[in-house]
N, C-alpha and C positions, 0 to 999 in steps of 0.2 A: 665134685668134680663139675664144671661148667659145661652146661647143657646145650651151648650156642654159641656163636663166634660173636658176640657183642663184649669188647672189654669192660671192665670197669669206668673207663673213664668215658666210653660213651654211654652209659647207662646214665654216669653220674650226669652229664652236660643235660640231661633232657631233666633236671634238676636244679638248672640256673634258672637266674630271677634277679632283675635289676633291682628289685626291690627284697631283698631275701628278708624272708620272714619267719624262717628257722634255721637251725645251724647246718644241717645239709644242704639249704639251698644256697647258703656263704662258704660252705665248703668248695660246694662245685664253682662257685663265681671265682674265689679264688685258685682251685686248681686250672681252671682254664686259663690264668692269667702267668702260672706255671710253667716255663716252659723245658724242664728239666723233668715231667710229671712223666711216670711210666705210660704213656696213653696206649699200648696195645696188652698192657698186663691182663691177664682172669687169676694172678696169683696172690693169696692174700699177705703172703710171708713176705714177697716181693715188695709188695705194696706198703704194708705196713712198715718195712724197714725205713723206706724209703722217706714216708712221713714221719719217724721218728728221727729221722738224724738231718732232713732237707728242707722239713717244711714249718716254719715259724707260724705261718699261718693259720695252721690247725692247734686250738688252745684245747682242746681233748682230744684224746685218739678214742674214745667213746663215740664219739661225732660218728670218725671213720667205722666204728664197729658197728652204729648204728645201720648205716649206710651202707654197711658190706650187705647185712642181713637183708635189707630191704633188697638189693642187688639179687642176691640168691634167692630170694621169694619170686621175683620176679618172674623167672625161670620158667 
């Protein structure tokens, strides 16, 4: 259960970097450009399904899993 109102997308955007030095920063840069990304979601399953079905920019779901873990640990 998420402990506050910050969506995963809002957290992910704090990782944007014009010169991405890691996979999560690149993920954040690409998600920013994805107009269909579920920006208000706090739900792992919803986000995972979206990324698996609609995201050509995420090379590995491991990147999402690692980002999700950091998102949860930040709470």
